[in-house]
Structures are given as structure tokens and as C-alpha cells.
matplotlib code that plots the C-alpha trace (Angstrom):
import matplotlib.pyplot as plt

x = [-31.8, -29.0, -26.5, -28.6, -28.5, -24.7, -25.0, -23.2, -25.1, -26.6, -23.9, -21.1, -22.7, -22.9, -19.2, -18.4, -20.2, -18.3, -15.0, -16.2, -17.0, -13.3, -11.9, -10.9, -10.5, -12.8, -13.6, -12.5, -9.0, -8.6, -9.9, -7.1, -4.5, -6.1, -6.6, -3.2, -1.4, 0.6, -2.3, -2.9, -1.3, -4.2, -6.7, -7.5, -9.7, -12.4, -11.9, -9.9, -9.2, -9.5, -6.0, -6.7, -10.0, -8.3, -5.9, -8.9, -10.4, -7.1, -6.6, -10.2, -11.0, -7.5, -7.2, -4.1, -6.0, -9.7, -11.2, -11.0, -14.7, -15.8, -13.5, -14.4, -18.2, -17.9, -16.0, -18.5, -21.4, -20.1, -20.0, -23.6, -25.1, -24.8, -21.1, -20.2, -19.6, -16.8, -14.6, -15.0, -13.5, -14.2, -12.9, -12.9, -15.3, -16.1, -14.1, -16.8, -19.4, -17.1, -16.4, -20.1, -21.2, -18.9, -19.6, -23.3, -22.5, -20.0, -20.9, -20.3, -21.8, -24.8, -23.4, -20.0, -21.4, -23.9, -21.1, -18.8, -21.5, -22.3, -18.6, -18.0, -20.7, -20.2, -17.7, -17.3, -16.8, -19.4, -21.1, -24.4, -25.7, -27.4, -30.0, -27.5, -25.4, -28.5, -29.5, -26.2, -26.8, -30.2, -28.7, -26.2, -29.0, -31.1, -28.2, -27.5, -31.2, -31.6, -28.8, -30.1, -33.2, -35.5, -38.4, -37.2, -40.1, -41.5, -38.5, -37.1, -40.1, -40.2, -36.6, -37.0, -39.9, -37.9, -35.0, -37.4, -38.5, -34.9, -34.6, -36.2, -35.8, -37.0, -33.8, -33.5, -30.2, -29.3, -26.9, -24.8, -27.0, -30.1, -28.5, -27.5, -30.9, -32.5, -30.4, -31.9, -35.5, -36.0, -36.5, -36.1, -32.9, -31.1, -32.3, -31.4, -28.0, -27.3, -27.2, -28.3, -31.0, -30.2, -32.4, -33.7, -37.0, -38.6, -41.3, -39.0, -39.5, -36.4, -37.1, -35.7, -36.6, -38.6, -40.1, -43.3, -44.1, -47.7, -50.4, -49.6, -51.4, -49.9, -50.6, -51.0, -53.1, -54.4, -53.9, -52.1, -48.3, -48.5, -47.2, -43.4, -43.3, -41.1, -42.0, -40.6, -41.1, -40.3, -38.0, -39.6, -43.4, -43.9, -45.6, -45.5, -45.8, -45.1, -41.9, -43.8, -45.9, -42.9, -42.7, -46.3, -46.3, -47.7, -45.0, -43.7, -45.8, -42.9, -41.2, -38.3, -38.3, -40.7, -40.6, -42.8, -43.3, -46.8, -45.3, -42.8, -43.6, -46.8, -46.5, -49.4, -50.2, -49.0, -51.3, -50.5, -52.9, -52.1, -49.0, -51.0, -48.7, -50.5, -53.9, -55.7, -57.1, -55.4, -58.6, -61.5, -59.3, -61.2, -59.4, -58.2, -58.9, -55.7, -56.4, -59.3, -57.4, -55.5, -57.3, -56.4, -54.1, -50.9, -49.1, -45.4, -44.5, -46.5, -47.1, -50.8, -52.8, -56.5, -59.5, -60.4, -63.7, -61.8, -59.8, -62.3, -62.1, -58.3, -57.0, -55.0, -51.9, -49.4, -47.4, -44.9, -46.2, -44.4, -40.9, -41.5, -38.6, -36.2, -37.8, -37.0, -40.3, -40.2, -41.8, -38.6, -36.3, -36.5, -34.3, -32.3, -33.7, -37.2, -35.8, -34.1, -37.3, -36.0, -38.8, -38.0, -39.3, -41.0, -42.4, -40.3, -37.1, -38.3, -39.2, -35.8, -34.0, -36.1, -35.4, -31.7, -31.8, -33.7, -30.7, -27.9, -26.0, -27.5, -25.8, -28.5, -31.1, -31.8, -33.1, -35.5, -36.4, -39.6, -39.3, -38.3, -37.2, -33.8, -33.4, -31.4, -28.5, -28.1, -24.9, -25.1, -22.3, -24.3, -21.4, -21.4, -23.3, -23.7, -26.9, -28.2, -26.6, -28.4, -31.7, -31.1, -30.5, -33.8, -35.8, -34.4, -35.1, -38.8, -38.9, -37.2, -36.8, -34.5, -32.4, -31.4, -30.0, -26.5, -24.9, -21.3, -20.1, -21.2, -19.6, -18.5, -19.8, -18.8, -22.0, -24.2, -22.1, -22.2, -26.0, -26.6, -23.9, -26.3, -29.1, -29.6, -30.1, -29.4, -28.0, -26.0, -26.7, -23.9, -25.0, -21.9, -19.0, -16.4, -14.3, -17.2, -17.8, -14.1, -14.3, -17.3, -15.7, -12.5, -14.5, -16.4, -13.0, -11.9, -15.3, -14.8, -18.6, -19.9, -21.5, -20.6, -23.7, -23.8, -23.3, -25.2, -24.4, -26.5, -24.0, -23.7, -20.1, -18.5, -17.0, -19.1, -17.2, -18.0, -21.7, -21.7, -20.2, -22.8, -25.6, -26.6, -26.0, -23.5, -25.1, -28.3, -30.3, -33.3, -35.0, -37.7, -35.9, -38.8, -38.2, -34.5, -35.3, -37.6, -34.7, -32.5, -35.0, -34.3, -30.5, -28.2, -25.0, -21.7, -18.2, -15.8, -12.0, -10.1, -6.3, -3.6, -1.1, 2.3, 4.4, 8.1, 10.1, 13.7, 14.9, 13.0, 14.5, 12.9, 9.5, 6.5, 2.7, 1.0, -0.4, -4.2, -5.2, -3.7, -6.5, -7.6, -11.3, -11.5, -8.2, -4.5, -2.6, 0.8, 1.4, -0.8, -4.2, -2.8, -1.1, -4.5, -6.2, -3.5, -3.9, -7.7, -7.4, -5.0, -7.2, -10.3, -8.6, -7.7, -10.8, -13.7, -16.4, -15.3, -16.1, -19.7, -21.3, -20.6, -20.7, -18.1, -15.9, -15.9, -15.0, -12.1, -11.0, -11.1, -9.0, -6.3, -6.3, -5.7, -2.9, -1.3, -1.5, 0.5, 3.3, 3.4, 4.9, 4.9, 6.5, 8.5, 7.2, 8.7, 12.2, 11.2, 9.7, 9.8, 6.8, 6.7, 3.5, 3.5, 7.3, 7.9, 9.1, 6.6, 8.3, 7.5, 10.6, 8.6, 6.0, 5.8, 3.6, 2.7, 0.6, -0.2, -3.5, -4.3, -8.0, -10.2, -13.4, -14.1, -14.7, -12.4, -12.7, -16.5, -17.2, -14.1, -13.6, -9.8, -9.9, -12.6, -15.6, -15.1, -17.0, -17.2, -16.3, -19.3, -20.7, -18.7, -21.5, -19.5, -16.8, -13.1, -12.3, -14.1, -12.5, -9.1, -9.8, -8.1, -4.8, -4.1, -2.8, -0.9, -2.2, -0.1, -1.0, -2.5, -5.0, -6.4, -6.5, -8.6, -11.4, -10.8, -13.7, -13.1, -14.5, -14.3, -14.5, -11.9, -9.0, -7.1, -6.3, -6.3, -3.2, -3.6, -1.0, -1.9, -0.2, -1.2, -4.0, -5.4, -5.9, -7.7, -10.0, -10.8, -11.6, -13.8, -15.7, -15.9, -13.8, -11.4, -12.3, -9.6, -6.0, -3.2, -4.1, -0.9, -1.8, -4.2, -2.5, -3.1, -0.1, 1.9, 5.0, 6.3, 9.8, 10.1, 13.3, 11.9, 9.0, 5.8, 2.0, -0.1, -3.7, -5.8, -9.5, -9.4, -7.3, -4.0, -0.6, 3.1, 5.3, 9.1, 11.1, 9.7, 8.6, 4.8, 3.4, -0.2, -1.6, -5.0, -6.6, -10.1, -13.5, -16.5, -20.1, -21.7, -25.2, -25.6, -28.6, -31.2, -30.5, -32.0, -35.4, -35.5, -36.8, -38.0, -41.8, -41.3, -38.8, -40.9, -40.2, -36.4]
y = [-20.7, -18.2, -21.0, -22.8, -19.8, -19.5, -16.4, -15.7, -16.1, -13.2, -13.6, -13.4, -10.3, -8.6, -9.5, -8.0, -4.7, -4.5, -4.7, -2.0, 0.3, 0.4, 0.6, 3.9, 2.5, 3.2, 0.6, 3.0, 3.2, -0.6, -1.1, 1.1, -1.3, -4.2, -2.4, -0.8, -1.1, -3.6, -6.1, -6.1, -9.6, -11.1, -10.0, -12.0, -9.8, -8.9, -12.0, -12.8, -16.0, -16.8, -15.6, -12.3, -12.0, -12.5, -9.7, -7.5, -8.1, -7.6, -4.2, -3.0, -4.1, -3.1, -6.4, -8.6, -11.9, -12.1, -15.2, -18.0, -19.0, -15.4, -14.9, -18.3, -17.7, -14.3, -15.7, -18.5, -16.0, -14.2, -17.4, -17.0, -18.1, -14.8, -14.5, -17.8, -16.2, -16.8, -14.3, -15.8, -19.2, -21.8, -20.9, -17.2, -14.3, -11.1, -8.1, -5.7, -7.6, -7.6, -3.9, -3.0, -5.1, -3.3, 0.1, -0.4, -1.0, 1.8, 5.4, 8.3, 11.1, 9.8, 11.5, 9.8, 6.4, 6.6, 7.6, 4.9, 2.2, 3.3, 3.2, -0.1, -1.9, 0.0, -2.7, -1.7, 2.0, 3.1, 5.5, 3.5, 0.5, -2.1, -4.5, -7.2, -4.6, -3.2, -6.8, -7.2, -4.1, -5.3, -8.6, -6.8, -4.6, -7.6, -9.2, -6.1, -5.5, -9.1, -8.7, -5.3, -7.1, -6.1, -8.2, -9.2, -11.5, -8.9, -6.7, -7.8, -6.9, -3.5, -2.9, -4.0, -1.6, 1.1, 0.6, 0.9, 4.3, 5.4, 5.0, 8.4, 8.5, 4.9, 3.9, 0.6, 1.6, 4.0, 6.9, 8.4, 11.5, 9.3, 7.3, 10.4, 12.0, 8.8, 9.0, 12.4, 11.5, 7.8, 7.3, 3.5, 3.6, 5.7, 3.5, 0.2, 1.5, 2.0, 5.8, 8.1, 10.4, 14.1, 16.9, 18.8, 20.2, 20.0, 17.4, 14.4, 11.9, 10.8, 7.1, 4.4, 0.7, -0.4, -3.6, -3.1, -5.0, -3.8, -3.4, -0.6, 0.6, 2.0, 5.8, 5.3, 2.2, 2.0, -1.8, -3.5, -3.8, -6.8, -7.8, -8.2, -7.1, -4.3, -1.1, 2.4, 5.1, 8.8, 10.1, 13.5, 12.9, 9.1, 8.7, 4.9, 2.8, -0.6, -0.8, -0.9, 2.1, 4.5, 5.7, 6.9, 8.4, 11.8, 14.5, 15.0, 17.6, 18.7, 22.0, 22.8, 26.5, 29.3, 29.9, 33.0, 36.0, 34.9, 31.7, 33.5, 33.8, 31.7, 27.9, 25.9, 22.2, 19.8, 16.8, 13.3, 10.4, 7.4, 7.2, 7.3, 5.3, 5.9, 4.8, 7.5, 10.9, 13.9, 15.9, 13.7, 11.1, 8.2, 5.3, 5.7, 2.2, 1.8, -1.9, -1.0, 0.7, 4.0, 6.1, 9.2, 12.1, 13.1, 16.5, 16.3, 19.3, 19.0, 15.2, 15.5, 12.4, 12.9, 11.4, 12.7, 14.0, 16.0, 18.0, 20.9, 21.3, 21.8, 25.3, 26.1, 27.3, 24.7, 25.4, 22.5, 20.6, 19.3, 19.7, 23.3, 24.6, 22.7, 23.0, 25.5, 25.4, 26.2, 29.6, 30.6, 29.8, 31.7, 32.8, 35.9, 37.6, 37.5, 39.5, 42.1, 43.7, 43.3, 42.9, 40.9, 41.9, 38.6, 35.7, 33.4, 35.1, 34.9, 31.3, 30.5, 32.1, 30.1, 26.9, 27.6, 28.2, 25.0, 22.9, 25.2, 25.5, 26.6, 30.0, 31.2, 30.8, 33.1, 32.0, 33.9, 31.5, 31.6, 33.8, 32.1, 28.9, 27.2, 25.7, 22.5, 21.8, 18.0, 16.3, 12.5, 10.0, 7.2, 4.7, 5.1, 2.5, 0.1, 0.8, 2.9, 6.0, 5.6, 5.1, 8.2, 10.2, 9.1, 9.8, 13.3, 14.1, 13.5, 14.9, 18.2, 20.2, 18.1, 21.2, 21.0, 17.5, 16.9, 13.7, 14.0, 11.5, 13.7, 17.1, 17.1, 19.7, 22.9, 23.4, 23.0, 25.5, 28.0, 27.6, 28.2, 30.8, 33.8, 31.8, 33.1, 30.8, 27.7, 24.4, 21.6, 17.9, 15.5, 12.0, 9.8, 8.6, 10.6, 10.9, 12.5, 14.9, 15.9, 16.5, 18.8, 20.8, 21.2, 22.4, 24.9, 26.2, 26.9, 28.3, 31.5, 31.8, 35.1, 33.1, 29.5, 27.3, 24.8, 21.2, 18.1, 14.4, 11.5, 8.6, 6.2, 5.0, 2.4, 4.2, 7.4, 8.7, 12.4, 11.6, 9.7, 12.7, 15.0, 12.7, 11.6, 7.9, 5.3, 4.5, 5.0, 1.8, 2.9, 5.1, 7.6, 10.5, 12.8, 12.1, 12.8, 16.2, 17.0, 16.2, 18.5, 21.4, 20.9, 20.7, 23.3, 24.9, 23.9, 24.9, 22.1, 22.6, 21.6, 21.1, 21.4, 18.6, 19.2, 16.1, 16.9, 13.9, 13.6, 11.9, 13.3, 10.7, 7.8, 6.7, 6.3, 6.4, 9.8, 11.5, 11.2, 14.5, 17.8, 18.5, 16.6, 16.6, 13.5, 12.1, 11.3, 8.3, 6.6, 2.9, 0.0, 1.3, 2.7, -0.6, -2.5, 0.1, -0.1, -3.9, -3.6, -1.0, -3.1, -6.2, -4.3, -2.8, -6.3, -8.2, -5.7, -8.4, -9.5, -6.1, -5.5, -5.0, -3.3, -6.6, -8.2, -5.1, -5.4, -9.1, -8.4, -5.6, -7.9, -10.5, -7.9, -6.7, -10.2, -10.7, -7.4, -8.4, -11.5, -9.9, -6.4, -4.7, -1.3, -2.5, 0.1, 3.0, 5.6, 4.5, 5.5, 8.9, 12.1, 14.3, 18.0, 19.7, 23.5, 23.4, 21.3, 17.7, 15.1, 12.5, 9.0, 7.3, 5.6, 4.2, 1.2, 2.2, 0.7, 3.7, 7.4, 8.9, 12.6, 13.2, 16.1, 14.2, 11.5, 8.7, 6.6, 3.3, 3.3, 4.2, 3.7, 6.4, 6.3, 9.2, 7.6, 8.9, 11.6, 12.2, 15.9, 17.1, 17.8, 21.2, 21.8, 23.2, 24.4, 21.7, 21.8, 23.0, 26.3, 26.8, 26.4, 29.0, 29.5, 30.5, 26.8, 25.6, 22.7, 20.4, 17.4, 17.2, 13.7, 15.0, 17.6, 15.2, 12.8, 15.4, 16.9, 16.5, 16.3, 19.3, 19.6, 23.4, 24.2, 24.6, 21.8, 18.2, 15.2, 13.0, 9.3, 6.5, 3.0, -0.1, -2.5, -4.1, -6.0, -2.7, -1.2, -4.2, -3.9, -0.2, -1.0, -3.7, -1.5, -3.9, -1.0, 2.6, 4.3, 4.5, 6.4, 10.1, 12.0, 15.6, 18.3, 20.8, 23.3, 22.3, 19.1, 17.9, 14.4, 13.4, 9.8, 7.8, 4.9, 4.0, 3.8, 3.3, 6.4, 7.4, 10.6, 10.2, 6.5, 6.8, 4.9, 5.1, 4.1, 7.0, 7.1, 9.1, 12.6, 15.6, 16.0, 19.4, 19.7, 23.2, 24.7, 25.7, 27.0, 26.1, 24.9, 25.3, 21.9, 20.8, 18.8, 16.5, 16.7, 14.6, 11.1, 10.9, 9.4, 5.8, 6.6, 6.7, 9.9, 11.3, 14.4, 15.5, 15.6]
z = [-12.5, -13.2, -13.5, -16.0, -18.3, -18.0, -15.8, -12.5, -9.3, -7.4, -4.7, -7.3, -8.8, -5.4, -4.8, -8.2, -7.4, -4.1, -6.0, -8.4, -5.5, -4.5, -8.0, -9.6, -13.2, -16.1, -18.8, -21.5, -20.0, -19.7, -23.3, -24.6, -23.1, -25.0, -28.3, -28.7, -25.4, -23.5, -23.4, -27.1, -27.4, -25.6, -28.3, -31.5, -33.6, -30.9, -28.8, -25.6, -23.9, -20.2, -19.4, -21.1, -19.3, -16.0, -16.9, -17.8, -14.4, -12.5, -14.2, -14.1, -10.5, -9.2, -7.4, -7.5, -7.2, -8.2, -6.7, -9.2, -8.9, -9.6, -12.7, -14.1, -13.6, -15.2, -18.2, -18.7, -18.5, -21.6, -23.6, -24.7, -28.0, -29.8, -28.9, -30.7, -34.0, -36.5, -34.9, -31.4, -31.1, -28.4, -25.0, -25.9, -25.3, -27.1, -25.7, -26.8, -24.7, -21.7, -22.0, -22.5, -19.6, -17.1, -18.7, -17.9, -14.3, -13.6, -12.9, -15.2, -17.3, -19.4, -22.6, -22.2, -21.5, -24.4, -26.8, -25.5, -25.8, -29.4, -30.6, -28.8, -30.9, -34.1, -35.1, -38.7, -37.7, -40.3, -37.8, -37.5, -35.5, -37.6, -36.3, -35.1, -33.2, -31.5, -30.6, -28.8, -26.8, -25.8, -24.6, -22.4, -21.0, -20.2, -18.4, -16.3, -15.6, -14.3, -11.8, -10.8, -9.7, -12.5, -13.5, -17.0, -18.0, -20.4, -20.8, -24.1, -26.3, -24.5, -25.2, -28.9, -29.3, -27.6, -30.0, -32.9, -31.6, -31.3, -35.1, -35.6, -39.4, -40.0, -41.8, -40.1, -38.4, -35.5, -36.0, -33.2, -33.2, -32.8, -30.0, -28.0, -28.6, -27.3, -24.2, -23.4, -24.2, -23.9, -20.2, -19.8, -21.9, -19.3, -16.4, -18.1, -19.2, -15.5, -15.9, -13.1, -14.1, -13.8, -12.6, -15.6, -14.4, -17.8, -17.1, -17.1, -14.3, -12.3, -12.6, -10.4, -10.4, -7.3, -6.0, -4.1, -0.9, -0.9, -3.6, -5.9, -9.0, -12.2, -12.6, -16.4, -17.0, -13.4, -13.2, -10.4, -10.6, -8.4, -5.0, -5.1, -8.7, -10.0, -11.7, -12.1, -9.5, -9.9, -7.1, -7.3, -7.4, -6.6, -10.0, -10.4, -13.6, -15.1, -17.0, -20.3, -19.4, -18.8, -22.4, -22.3, -18.8, -18.2, -17.5, -14.0, -12.2, -10.0, -10.8, -8.5, -9.0, -10.1, -13.8, -13.8, -11.5, -10.5, -9.0, -6.8, -3.1, -2.8, -3.0, -4.4, -3.7, -6.3, -6.3, -7.7, -7.9, -5.6, -3.4, -0.2, 2.1, 5.4, 4.0, 6.0, 4.8, 6.5, 5.9, 7.1, 9.0, 7.2, 5.4, 1.9, 0.5, -1.5, -2.1, -4.4, -7.2, -7.9, -5.3, -3.2, -3.8, -2.2, -2.3, -3.2, -1.0, 2.2, 1.8, 2.7, 1.7, 1.0, -0.7, -4.2, -2.7, 0.0, -2.5, -2.7, 1.1, 1.0, 0.3, -2.8, -0.8, 0.5, 3.6, 3.0, 6.0, 9.0, 7.4, 6.3, 8.4, 6.2, 2.8, 0.0, -1.9, -5.6, -4.9, -3.1, -6.1, -9.3, -12.3, -11.6, -14.7, -13.1, -10.2, -12.3, -13.7, -17.3, -19.8, -22.9, -26.3, -27.1, -25.2, -27.3, -26.1, -22.5, -22.8, -24.3, -21.4, -18.9, -20.9, -20.9, -17.1, -16.8, -17.9, -16.6, -13.3, -10.0, -10.3, -12.6, -9.8, -6.9, -3.5, -1.3, 1.6, 3.5, 6.6, 9.9, 8.3, 8.2, 4.6, 4.6, 2.3, 2.1, 0.9, 0.3, -0.3, -2.1, -1.5, 2.3, 4.3, 1.4, -0.4, 2.5, 1.0, -2.3, -0.5, 1.6, -1.5, -3.1, 0.1, 0.6, -3.1, -2.2, 1.3, 0.3, -2.9, -5.0, -5.6, -1.9, -2.3, -3.8, -4.8, -3.8, -6.3, -9.2, -8.7, -5.0, -2.5, -4.3, -6.4, -3.4, -1.3, -4.2, -4.6, -0.9, -0.5, 0.2, 1.9, 5.4, 8.4, 6.4, 7.8, 6.3, 6.7, 5.7, 5.0, 5.1, 7.3, 9.1, 5.9, 4.1, 6.9, 6.9, 3.1, 3.5, 6.4, 4.4, 1.3, 3.5, 4.7, 1.1, 0.0, 2.1, 2.8, 4.3, 7.1, 7.8, 8.3, 11.1, 10.1, 11.2, 10.4, 9.3, 10.0, 7.1, 7.6, 9.7, 12.7, 12.8, 15.8, 15.2, 14.7, 18.1, 19.9, 18.3, 19.4, 15.9, 16.6, 15.6, 12.2, 10.2, 10.0, 8.0, 10.6, 9.5, 7.9, 8.8, 12.5, 12.1, 10.4, 13.3, 15.7, 13.7, 14.3, 18.1, 17.8, 19.1, 17.7, 19.2, 18.0, 17.2, 17.2, 14.1, 14.0, 11.4, 10.9, 9.3, 8.6, 7.9, 6.8, 8.1, 4.9, 1.9, -0.5, 1.4, 0.0, 2.3, 2.1, 1.4, 4.4, 4.1, 5.6, 6.7, 9.2, 12.3, 13.2, 15.4, 16.4, 15.5, 16.8, 16.5, 17.3, 18.1, 17.1, 13.9, 13.1, 13.5, 11.4, 8.7, 8.5, 8.4, 5.6, 3.5, 3.8, 2.9, -0.2, -1.3, -0.4, -0.2, -0.4, 3.1, 4.6, 3.6, 7.0, 10.3, 12.1, 9.8, 10.1, 13.8, 13.7, 11.3, 13.6, 16.6, 14.6, 13.7, 17.3, 18.6, 16.1, 17.2, 20.8, 20.0, 17.9, 19.6, 16.5, 18.4, 21.6, 23.6, 21.5, 23.8, 22.6, 19.0, 19.5, 21.7, 22.5, 23.1, 24.4, 23.9, 23.6, 26.8, 26.6, 27.9, 30.2, 29.0, 30.6, 33.3, 30.9, 28.6, 25.8, 22.4, 21.2, 21.8, 20.8, 20.4, 20.8, 19.7, 20.5, 23.1, 20.6, 18.4, 16.4, 16.4, 20.0, 22.1, 24.7, 25.2, 27.7, 29.7, 31.6, 34.1, 37.3, 37.9, 41.3, 43.6, 43.0, 39.8, 37.6, 34.7, 34.7, 35.4, 31.8, 32.3, 35.7, 34.3, 31.6, 28.3, 30.0, 31.0, 27.7, 29.2, 31.9, 33.1, 36.8, 37.3, 39.9, 37.5, 34.6, 36.7, 36.8, 33.3, 30.9, 27.1, 25.3, 21.5, 21.7, 24.4, 22.0, 23.7, 22.8, 25.1, 25.0, 26.0, 26.3, 25.2, 26.7, 23.9, 21.8, 24.8, 26.7, 23.6, 23.4, 27.1, 26.7, 23.7, 25.6, 28.7, 30.8, 31.4, 31.8, 29.8, 28.6, 30.5, 30.6, 29.8, 29.1, 27.8, 25.6, 22.8, 20.7, 20.3, 18.4, 17.7, 16.6, 15.4, 14.7, 12.7, 10.4, 12.4, 11.6, 12.1, 11.4, 11.2, 11.7, 10.9, 7.7, 8.4, 6.7, 7.3, 8.0, 7.8, 10.5, 10.7, 12.8, 13.2, 14.4, 15.4, 16.0, 16.3, 13.0, 13.6, 14.9, 12.9, 13.9, 14.3, 15.3, 18.4, 18.4, 21.2, 24.3, 24.2, 25.6, 29.1, 29.4, 32.9, 33.2, 35.2, 32.7, 32.1, 35.6, 35.0]

ax = plt.figure().add_subplot(projection="3d")
ax.plot(x, y, z, "-o")
ax.set_aspect("equal")
plt.show()
């Protein structure tokens, strides 16, 4: 069907989105090159041919070679009927259409994208959009909406009606001021432009398109949305409507903070019609017949689901339900001016201050959490784990107060840390891969917090080695987030060592890759495993569409490991480097190694334990590490190393020798227990004599001859998940 209309296939569109995830370019930057830069020769008026289109893709997607089938399909998709104007000749497409299309797909501030789209289609630069220019924007919005899996059967008349409403003065054209105003007030426009809704707390819903696998009824017209059909659902309150009903929807009932003194301290239920997923009343335990229309009520804070008739039997006060330990209810967050005791002369002035705070930064709000709770600060990397990251962000915005949930792609972690700076007994949950966790830990270091909150991990990446060691699993697969939050309540604080890395090149004039990190949280390695990781990294950068699942990633890793075992690029590594542990040379002369790994945690490459399991000596209750004490900074005795247990909080690193890629594969598949245990130490220095592959926490690079010093930096409080429940029927006796 898509091909018949001259559009790219869903698979091609998915591949395009994957390329865009890894690209750092903006459409506006690329457009400048074509308007008055080095690519201007490809443009004829506002049209470009296939060769110019390929150059556009190459620059924008930062890919040397875009697959020919994808570039051709994309090019043909822009040769639609409205593009075939006098200015656009055969075998050419409109540059404005191409730019608008990609702009709608990429992230960015709503104001910037709205202004960019306006100027792009204001072809005569007269400061207004006429009916034909507005029609072009509608066409591009339709195209993007279709690939984003919207039901577009009735979308065009809705968009046309929406565009009429944007013309506030009825002049028949749209000015820039009207366009920007529409972006702030016309809800479907933001969604269809691909813009992420921002939290404003002024009655606006945070819409997202959703397809419903079960019968759902519109909160406005109360008619069925239809099985498998798509509507709009508010992230905050689960208010659900047809696409065409969004403009008339009642305001969102969720307020994320107290706007008057009477609302401070005591949280009330906030009831919304429908949204009863369980289908059973939490008050009378009888069924809520959700198949019979818009029935039942749910509270957006405690998530109780009740019959309409049971409302009178439920008290006014809300305790935030099963997840109360993690939630900052609105009654606990209020503008600082309300705490100061200042009285304002008029209600208008008071309301203006509250309105200003409503749209301003988090610093204007004060937090006074409920006693004996542990408010949770959640950081989510939406790009981690494919679309899982985005879904996790949406779910946490509903399960918790949205002001507790921060999208790392917007402003990074700093605003969240500032907001929670003075909150007692708070915890942090990082939803992302090991790289995201490292980013948060480094930001916490720089934030100079009065008390550092403990950090838990919801693994969304590929390797997730730190999450494995902290018992949070190898990867989130859509499990119930409420259950994960209950597990977090039972977690315990452990202190994890972190290590500083200083790389000193021997020849500063020689160019080499930038060092990815200056801190080790998980591991550092030189040689064979870094070589495999580097090849994996380079291939994924070039062909991201081939690395879109954990299973595919593992197969690629296996292929590169097989190739490395054949060519042995790091053979006789001991001849190219020397190692000092706490100032003493480590003797490698009797060994034949292709890699050396320095471990802070007992997991690398998505679950490999290079140190191996250790059977504790009989009767050794506290372990060999505690028996040795902190005085034993260096351990090289093979007998002691045999019984030495890795401990991320003992201020010592484990040093392991690797004989080759085959050995690594054997360790990963449990055919071999471990690599060659070389030492435990509190400081290590490498001197290399040639360019070698290296990696820190899974981020590889090629390093010219240098000296590398690894020293202890600090310890970070982390949350260790509860032990796995015993599968034994008599497990409760253990």
C-alpha cells in the first residue's frame, strides 16, 4: 500500500529512524550548506536532483554510504503530485519538502522547530503562510503521521480544520506570531509535528499517540475508539480521546504541585473517568464492566480503580497507594513564596507569580516530602533500549509525580539534581545503559551535593554489566515497573569504587582517538577484547540498522571475535607494554597474552566474568578480602588469588590476563571458568610502545604509545537489588 502511493516502506522508515538516532546533525545546519554553502551547486531554485539528494542524506545522517534502495525510495517518495510545480522539474524534488520532513522527525525545542518550519515554507519571505503553503505543511505532517503509525483515515480534515483555527484573525493567512501561538495552544499540532510535549502544569494534557489492544472509550464523546485503532492518551492522567476530539478535551486534572497554602501537606484523590485497566473495583472487589462504555474511575496518584457508585465510600484523602514510598505528591511541592509568609497586595499579583512559576524552572519550587518516605528521582535515556526507553519515560510520568522524571536528552541530569538537592532520604533511579549510569555518576560528582543519594539502575542498554552486578538484571524487557519499584524498596546500599584514568601520550604530535572517559566504573582493558569492541563500535556507527536488537548485537560480537581469533591482531601483547602495580613491575615474561583486563566489577561484555567464580574456603564467613584488610594493597600470590573474591567496594582492582578471542568466547559461554588471574591492587600503571586498542566501560578507542595511570578516585553509594527469590518449594526455610 505504501509503495503504491510512492512512499517508503515501514521497514525503510524504521531503518531511517535508526540512522537518525546516531546522527548529531540538524536539518537547519545541512540546509545552510545547500542554500549558500559548498552544496549550493546542487540546487536549482528550490529543487535538487538525485545526486544532490544523496549528498543531503550523506551529510545529515553522517553515513558514508546510505543503502541505495533506501535513498532511492526516499527520493521517489518526495516526487508527489504537489511537488511537480514549475520550479521542480522531472527527476527533481523540492528541497523545502525534504528539509521539513526530516525536521518533523528530529528532536528539538518546540519553539525552534515551529519557527524553522514556518520560515521554510514562507517561500516568498513575506512573513505569512498562504493557503498553498499551509497545504504543503499538512501534506508533510500526514506523511510523518502515517509512518509514526497514526490512523490517518480521518486525519486530513482534522488538520485542515486545525489550520483554520490557527488563523486567529481570520485573514486567510497565518503569521509567524499565530504559528508560534498555535504551537503553544493547539495540542495536535505539537504531536503531529513530532514535538515532545513539555510539562506546563496549566491544564494542558501531555498527549501521545497510542494504539489500543482492548476496548477503550473516548473521555469526551464516550464512543468507542475501536480495537486496534489509535487515539491520543495523556501521559499524566490517562485521559483518552479520538484524534478529532483532542481540541475539545477537558483540561488535565493533574496538578504536579500545590498552588495555594490549603493544598500543602494533605493530598486529595484526583479522579478521572475510565482508565480501569484491572477491570475490578478496589473498594467492593466486584467487576467494572469496561466493555459497556466509559465506566469507573481511577485516581492518578494512588491508582485505585472504583465504580462510580463506590466514590462516596472512599475518603477524600489520598495516601498515594502502594508506591507511596517513592512518590512526591503535589501536596509536598509548592512555590517558595508560599513558604515565606509574604502576603501580596492583590489576588491578581499573587496569581501572576504562581503562573510565572508554573512555566519556570524547578528552582522556584520547594519540596517537603512525606515523613518516612524515600522520594525517587528518575533519569531516563529515551534512546536506550530501542523504544523501551521512551515507554519507560511515559510509564514513570504516570506512576510517579511527573516532576520526579527527567528526560536526559532534553537538559541532561543537572536540573533534576538541583531540584532534589535538599530532599532528605531520596534515591536515584537511572534508566539506561552503563554509559548513561556513568554520565549520572560523573554529574553527581560535580554537583557537590550535601548528601549523595544512592543510585539504582533500570538496565536499558546492551551490556548492562553494572546492573547485572547490582542484581537489577541484564536488560529491561517490559516487566511491571510497579514491581521493580517495590524491589527498590527492599534494596540495600553498597559503596562502589570509582577509579581515575590519566592517559599521557608519549608523542603529543601524533593523532589518535579521543579518550572516552576519565573515570572507570566497570572495567578497563587493552588488547583483544578492546579490538573486538572497537570493530563492533565502528560497524555500528556505519550501519546502525544492523544493530537494532540485543540478539543481533551478540551475533555481530561473535563474528568479530571469530575474525579476531583468526588474525590475532594483539598477539604477544607483553612485548608491547609493561605493567606496574603500586609501583612494582608485574612479571609477564612467562605468559603469552593477547589482552589484559582491569576489573572493578565481576562482569564485562554483557555478562562475562573474566575473574571467574570463587569458592570461599570452608569456614571463611567474611571472605578472604576482609581477612587481608586494607593494608594488603597488592596481592600477586597465586594461592591467595585462587580464593580471592571480587568486591567493588574494597578499593582494589582485579587484573586478568587473556590468551585470545577463543578464550574469551569460552568464558562467555561458560566453557572456561576464567582468564589468568594476575593480581589485585589499588593502583596500576601501563607503559605502551605501539598503538593498541583500549576500552573503558565498553567504549573503545585506538591509543598511540602512552602511559596510563589508574588510581582510586572515590566511592559512590549504589542500591543493590534484593536477592532472587528461591525457586525451591522449601525456599522459605532458607
